[in-house]
C-alpha positions in Angstrom: -0.2 -0.2 -0.2 2.6 2.2 0.9 4.9 2.3 -2.7 1.2 2.2 -4.1 0.4 5.0 -2.9 4.4 6.5 -3.9 3.4 5.5 -7.6 0.1 7.6 -7.7 1.6 10.4 -6.0 4.9 10.4 -8.7 2.7 10.2 -11.6 -0.6 12.4 -11.0 2.6 15.5 -9.6 4.6 14.8 -12.9 1.8 15.2 -15.1 0.6 18.3 -13.4 4.3 18.9 -13.5 4.7 18.5 -17.0 1.0 20.0 -18.0 2.1 23.7 -16.6 5.5 23.8 -16.8 6.0 22.7 -20.7 3.3 25.3 -21.8 4.7 28.2 -19.4 8.4 27.5 -21.2 6.6 28.2 -24.2 5.3 31.0 -23.1 9.1 32.3 -21.8 10.3 31.8 -25.5 7.8 33.4 -27.0 7.8 36.3 -24.4 12.2 36.3 -25.2 11.7 36.4 -28.6 8.8 39.3 -28.9 11.2 41.1 -26.3 13.6 41.0 -28.5 12.1 42.2 -31.8 10.5 44.7 -29.5 13.4 46.5 -29.0 14.7 46.3 -32.7 11.7 47.8 -33.7 12.4 50.9 -31.6 15.9 50.9 -32.5 14.5 51.0 -36.1 12.3 53.7 -35.9 15.1 56.0 -33.9 16.0 56.4 -37.7 12.6 57.3 -38.8 12.9 61.4 -38.3 16.2 61.6 -40.0 15.3 59.3 -43.2 12.4 61.8 -43.4 14.4 64.8 -43.7 17.4 63.6 -45.5 18.9 61.1 -47.6 22.2 62.2 -47.5 24.5 59.3 -46.2 26.8 61.9 -43.4 23.6 62.8 -41.6 22.4 59.3 -41.6 25.7 57.4 -40.6 25.6 59.9 -37.3 21.8 59.1 -36.6 22.7 55.4 -37.3 25.9 55.6 -34.6 23.6 57.5 -32.1 21.6 54.1 -31.8 22.7 51.4 -29.8 22.6 48.7 -32.7 24.1 51.4 -34.9 27.2 51.5 -32.4 27.5 47.9 -31.9 27.0 47.5 -36.4 23.8 45.6 -35.8 21.5 48.5 -38.2 22.1 48.8 -41.4 19.8 51.7 -43.8 19.0 50.5 -47.3 17.3 54.0 -49.7 17.2 52.9 -53.4 18.3 55.0 -56.1 15.8 58.4 -56.4 15.4 57.8 -60.2 17.1 60.9 -60.9 20.1 60.5 -63.6 23.6 59.7 -62.0 21.7 58.9 -58.5 22.6 55.4 -56.7 21.6 53.4 -53.9 22.8 53.9 -50.6 23.9 51.6 -48.2 24.7 52.7 -44.3 25.9 49.4 -42.4 26.3 46.2 -43.0 23.8 44.2 -44.6 22.8 40.7 -44.0 19.6 40.4 -45.1 19.2 39.0 -48.7 18.5 41.6 -51.9 14.9 39.9 -52.9 14.1 40.0 -48.9 14.5 44.0 -48.9 13.0 44.2 -52.5 9.7 42.7 -50.7 9.9 44.6 -48.0 9.7 47.8 -50.0 7.4 46.7 -52.4 4.8 45.5 -50.1 5.5 48.2 -47.1 5.3 46.5 -43.7 8.0 45.3 -42.0 9.4 41.3 -41.8 11.5 39.6 -40.0 14.0 37.1 -42.0 16.3 34.2 -40.9 20.2 35.7 -41.4 23.4 34.0 -40.6 24.1 34.2 -36.7 20.4 35.1 -35.7 17.9 37.4 -37.5 16.7 40.6 -39.2 13.8 42.7 -38.6 13.2 45.0 -42.2 11.5 47.9 -41.2 10.2 49.8 -44.1 10.1 53.7 -43.8 9.2 56.6 -46.0 12.0 59.1 -47.4 11.4 63.0 -48.5 11.4 61.5 -52.4 8.6 59.3 -51.9 10.9 56.0 -52.1 10.8 53.6 -49.4 14.1 53.0 -47.4 14.1 50.0 -45.8 16.0 50.3 -41.7 17.6 46.4 -41.2 18.5 45.6 -37.6 20.8 42.5 -36.9 18.8 40.1 -34.1 21.5 37.8 -33.1 20.4 34.2 -31.7 21.6 34.5 -28.4 19.1 38.0 -27.6 16.4 36.2 -29.1 17.1 33.3 -26.7 17.9 35.6 -23.6 16.8 33.9 -20.2 15.0 30.8 -21.8 17.8 28.4 -20.5 17.5 30.0 -17.4 13.4 30.2 -17.1 13.8 26.4 -18.0 16.3 25.3 -15.5 13.9 27.5 -12.6 11.0 25.0 -14.1 13.2 22.0 -14.1 14.5 22.8 -10.4 10.4 23.9 -9.2 9.3 21.0 -11.1 11.7 18.4 -9.3 10.6 19.5 -5.9 7.3 19.2 -6.3 7.8 15.7 -7.5 10.0 15.0 -4.1 8.1 16.7 -1.6 4.6 14.9 -3.2 6.6 11.6 -3.0 8.0 12.7 0.3 4.3 13.1 1.6 2.4 10.4 0.0 5.1 7.9 1.8 4.8 9.6 5.1 0.9 9.2 4.8 1.7 5.6 3.6 4.0 4.9 6.7 1.3 6.3 8.5 -1.4 4.1 7.2 0.6 0.6 6.9 2.5 1.0 10.3 -1.0 0.9 11.7 -2.1 -1.9 9.8 1.0 -3.7 10.0 1.0 -3.6 13.7 -3.0 -4.7 14.0 -1.7 -7.7 11.2 0.9 -8.7 14.4 -1.2 -8.4 17.1 -3.7 -10.8 15.0 -0.9 -13.3 14.4 0.2 -12.9 18.1 -3.3 -13.2 19.5 -3.5 -16.4 17.4 -0.3 -17.8 18.5 -1.9 -17.8 22.1 -0.2 -15.0 23.1 -3.4 -13.1 24.9 -1.5 -9.6 25.5 -1.0 -8.4 22.0 -2.9 -5.3 22.4 -2.8 -2.7 19.5 -2.1 1.2 19.9 -5.5 2.9 18.9 -4.0 5.5 16.7 -3.9 5.8 12.7 -6.5 7.2 10.4 -9.8 6.7 11.2 -11.3 3.7 9.9 -7.2 1.9 10.9 -8.2 3.5 15.2 -11.6 1.8 15.0 -10.4 -1.1 13.6 -7.6 -1.4 16.6 -10.3 -0.2 19.2 -12.5 -3.7 18.2 -9.5 -5.6 18.0 -8.7 -4.7 21.1 -12.1 -5.3 22.8 -12.3 -8.7 20.9 -9.0 -9.4 22.7 -10.1 -8.8 25.9 -13.0 -10.4 25.6 -11.5 -13.6 24.4 -9.3 -13.4 27.5 -11.8 -13.2 29.6 -13.7 -15.7 28.1 -10.8 -18.3 28.5 -10.2 -16.8 32.2 -13.8 -17.5 33.0 -13.7 -21.2 31.5 -10.5 -21.6 33.7 -12.1 -20.0 36.6 -15.1 -22.2 36.5 -13.5 -25.4 36.2 -11.5 -24.2 39.5 -14.6 -23.0 41.0 -16.1 -26.6 40.2 -13.0 -28.6 41.4 -13.1 -26.6 44.5 -16.6 -27.4 44.7 -16.2 -31.2 45.1 -13.9 -30.6 48.2 -17.2 -30.6 49.7 -18.6 -34.4 49.2 -15.0 -35.3 49.4 -14.6 -33.6 53.0 -18.0 -35.9 53.7 -15.8 -39.0 52.3 -12.8 -38.2 54.3 -15.0 -38.1 57.3 -16.9 -41.2 56.6 -13.7 -43.2 55.6 -12.5 -41.9 59.0 -15.1 -44.1 61.1 -14.8 -47.1 59.2 -12.0 -48.4 61.3 -9.0 -50.8 60.5 -8.9 -53.4 57.6 -7.7 -53.7 54.3 -11.0 -51.8 53.0 -10.4 -49.3 54.9 -7.1 -48.6 54.2 -8.2 -48.7 50.3 -10.9 -46.4 50.7 -8.5 -43.7 53.0 -6.4 -44.1 50.2 -8.7 -43.3 47.4 -10.0 -40.7 48.8 -6.6 -39.1 49.2 -5.7 -39.4 45.9 -8.7 -37.6 44.9 -8.3 -34.9 47.6 -4.7 -34.7 45.3 -6.4 -34.8 42.3 -8.7 -31.3 42.8 -6.3 -29.9 43.9 -3.9 -30.3 41.0 -6.9 -29.3 39.2 -7.6 -26.3 41.2 -3.7 -25.1 40.9 -3.4 -25.5 37.3 -6.8 -23.7 36.0 -5.9 -20.4 35.5 -8.1 -18.0 37.5 -10.2 -15.0 36.6 -13.3 -13.1 37.8 -16.5 -14.7 36.7 -19.6 -13.1 36.8 -21.2 -13.5 40.4 -23.4 -10.9 40.3 -26.9 -12.1 39.8 -28.2 -10.3 36.6 -31.8 -8.4 36.2 -34.4 -6.9 38.6 -35.3 -9.2 41.2 -32.9 -11.3 41.0 -30.6 -13.0 43.7 -31.7 -15.6 46.5 -32.5 -14.9 50.1 -29.5 -15.7 51.9 -31.4 -17.0 55.2 -32.8 -19.5 52.8 -29.2 -20.5 51.5 -27.7 -20.6 55.3 -30.5 -22.4 56.7 -30.5 -25.3 53.8 -26.6 -25.6 54.1 -26.3 -25.5 58.0 -28.8 -28.9 57.4 -26.0 -30.5 55.4 -23.2 -29.5 57.5 -24.8 -30.2 60.6 -25.2 -33.7 60.2 -21.2 -33.3 60.4 -20.7 -31.4 62.9 -23.0 -34.0 65.1 -21.2 -36.8 64.2 -17.6 -34.9 65.2 -19.6 -33.4 68.2 -19.2 -29.9 67.1 -21.5 -26.9 68.7 -23.0 -25.1 65.6 -24.8 -21.8 66.4 -27.1 -20.6 63.6 -28.6 -16.6 63.7 -30.1 -14.0 62.1 -31.6 -16.4 59.6 -35.8 -16.3 61.3 -37.0 -13.5 58.4 -36.1 -13.3 54.5 -32.9 -11.4 53.5 -32.0 -10.6 49.9 -29.4 -10.5 48.0 -28.2 -9.7 44.7 -26.0 -12.7 44.5 -27.1 -16.4 42.8 -28.0 -18.9 44.9 -25.1 -21.3 43.5 -22.7 -19.0 44.2 -23.4 -18.1 47.7 -24.1 -21.7 48.2 -20.3 -22.2 47.2 -18.9 -19.3 49.3 -20.5 -20.7 52.3 -19.7 -24.5 51.5 -15.9 -23.4 51.2 -15.7 -21.5 54.5 -17.5 -24.4 56.4 -15.3 -26.8 54.8 -12.7 -25.0 56.1 -13.7 -25.0 59.9 -14.1 -29.1 59.2 -10.8 -29.3 57.6 -8.6 -26.9 59.7 -9.8 -27.2 63.1 -9.6 -30.0 65.1 -12.8 -32.4 66.0 -15.2 -31.2 68.5 -14.4 -27.1 67.7 -17.6 -25.1 67.8 -18.9 -23.1 65.0 -21.6 -20.4 64.3 -23.2 -18.7 61.5 -24.4 -15.3 61.6 -26.8 -13.4 59.0 -27.1 -9.2 59.7 -29.1 -7.7 57.3 -28.1 -3.6 57.2 -30.1 -0.6 55.1 -27.3 -1.3 52.3 -25.4 -4.0 53.0 -25.9 -7.6 54.6 -23.0 -9.4 56.3 -22.8 -13.6 56.6 -20.5 -14.2 59.5 -18.6 -17.7 59.9 -17.0 -17.7 63.0 -14.6 -20.8 65.0 -13.6 -21.7 68.3 -10.2 -23.0 66.1 -6.5 -21.9 66.6 -6.7 -18.9 63.9 -5.3 -17.8 60.8 -1.3 -16.8 61.7 -1.4 -14.3 58.4 -5.1 -13.0 57.1 -3.5 -11.2 55.1 -1.4 -14.2 53.1 -4.8 -16.4 53.5 -6.8 -13.9 51.3 -4.3 -13.6 48.5 -5.2 -15.5 46.1 -3.4 -18.9 45.7 -2.2 -18.4 49.2 -4.2 -19.8 51.8 -1.5 -19.4 54.7 0.9 -22.2 53.9 -2.1 -24.5 55.3 -1.2 -28.2 53.7 -3.7 -28.9 51.2 -5.4 -26.1 50.2 -5.5 -24.1 46.9 -6.5 -21.1 48.3 -9.2 -20.4 46.4 -11.9 -21.0 48.9 -10.9 -17.7 50.5 -11.1 -16.2 46.7 -14.2 -18.2 46.0 -15.6 -15.8 48.8 -14.0 -12.8 47.7 -15.3 -12.9 44.5 -19.0 -12.9 45.4 -18.5 -10.3 47.4 -16.7 -8.2 45.5 -19.1 -8.4 42.5 -21.8 -6.4 45.1 -19.5 -4.0 46.0 -17.7 -5.3 49.3 -15.3 -7.4 50.8 -13.8 -10.0 52.6 -12.4 -9.7 56.0 -10.5 -11.9 58.4 -10.6 -11.6 62.1 -10.4 -13.1 65.3 -14.1 -14.3 66.6 -15.6 -13.9 69.7 -15.2 -17.7 70.0 -11.6 -17.5 69.9 -10.6 -18.4 66.7 -11.1 -17.4 63.4 -14.1 -14.9 61.6 -14.6 -14.7 58.2 -17.0 -11.8 57.3 -18.4 -11.5 54.2 -19.9 -7.8 53.4 -22.5 -8.1 51.0 -23.4 -4.5 49.3 -27.2 -4.0 48.1 -26.7 -1.2 46.0 -24.1 -1.5 42.7 -20.7 -1.8 43.1 -18.8 1.9 43.1 -21.1 3.2 46.1 -20.2 5.8 48.3 -17.6 4.4 50.1 -18.3 6.5 53.3 -21.8 5.6 53.0 -20.9 1.8 53.6 -18.0 2.0 56.3 -20.9 3.8 57.9 -23.0 0.8 57.9 -20.4 -1.7 58.1 -19.7 -0.1 61.5 -23.6 -0.5 62.5 -23.6 -4.0 61.5 -20.6 -4.8 63.8 -21.7 -3.3 67.0 -25.6 -5.4 66.5 -23.1 -8.8 65.9 -21.3 -8.1 69.3 -24.2 -7.4 71.0 -25.5 -10.4 69.4 -22.9 -13.1 70.1 
């Protein structure tokens, strides 16, 4: 494309230069010729008054020498014989024109130009006192006729070349401005096709290419998001398998001794390792956990009651004391039911996995004006480094954990504009607080902090 633009610009500019320079050069040549012969006519006209008065040689020679052409030896005066007995023609100066041309000019009575050796001769007829026609001959050298033409042609050539070079340079720059964004777009598309998901294109250049770059970047972002969501979904679903695996592990622990029991426990452990491997391998992203559409979401109280019915059976087998509060009335939240259930299962599964048998735990739901807080507390040893536990892929260094449990909980909260905090519970162990916003994400943070404080004081009064 770049060279095509250069070639088109070169062809158009050359045609324009030729269309203007050639006629202009011809006009300059004609103007130089007219200037030279106009000057010769003025020189010839300067002799006219003298010829009308006298035809004697002496005065005429002085008049001829007084002119510029006469002084340069380029003027001649031809006076025919008067017809009287003894009269002879008078010739002053050097004759260059042929006699037949002089005779023709005398007969016709009008000026003419004839070619002579070294240039041209202007023949100007002039009437004299005897009634005859004298001819004034002014020689115009070839150099005077073409004076300035060469310079003019050189100037035109220089201007034409400058125009051609300038147009080619401008076309080349325009071509680069158009080609480079297209090349970057093609390169980014090639990189994206090879799996380099970070390939993006600068949104610059002509309007059309800038629009293409914007569309490409949006497409690349969408591809990355789709791939990340798919991988996160695989990790999320794999992590949800940990809940039934926990049940299997607890049940396997109660099988007693024997080959079958040992094989069952070994199979459960191997299955847990495989699930952990899948979770670690899957790439993490942020899938959409916010329920879409007006009136969508779930009843947090109902979901908590349902999941606690499931975990209470295991808690009873292990002698754990369980308390549930704040679920006696409906609490609507903008989170899909499966997402909240997965978050609760992740937290409760951690309680069973990382605390001793018989450790008590509780689940509290607090409903504020613009936020709902779900508290999961236990009486275990607590978490030494809450910040590390909240980091993606890091659960505080606990063996056999992928760290995605808290990450699932955090995504659920952040999808509503909320967050997750880890602290110490009144039971003496860990307290995980899920703050779920009832307003769209990005609301006023000052209002949120106010309601967090309100719910916190209510929680302390309840526990």
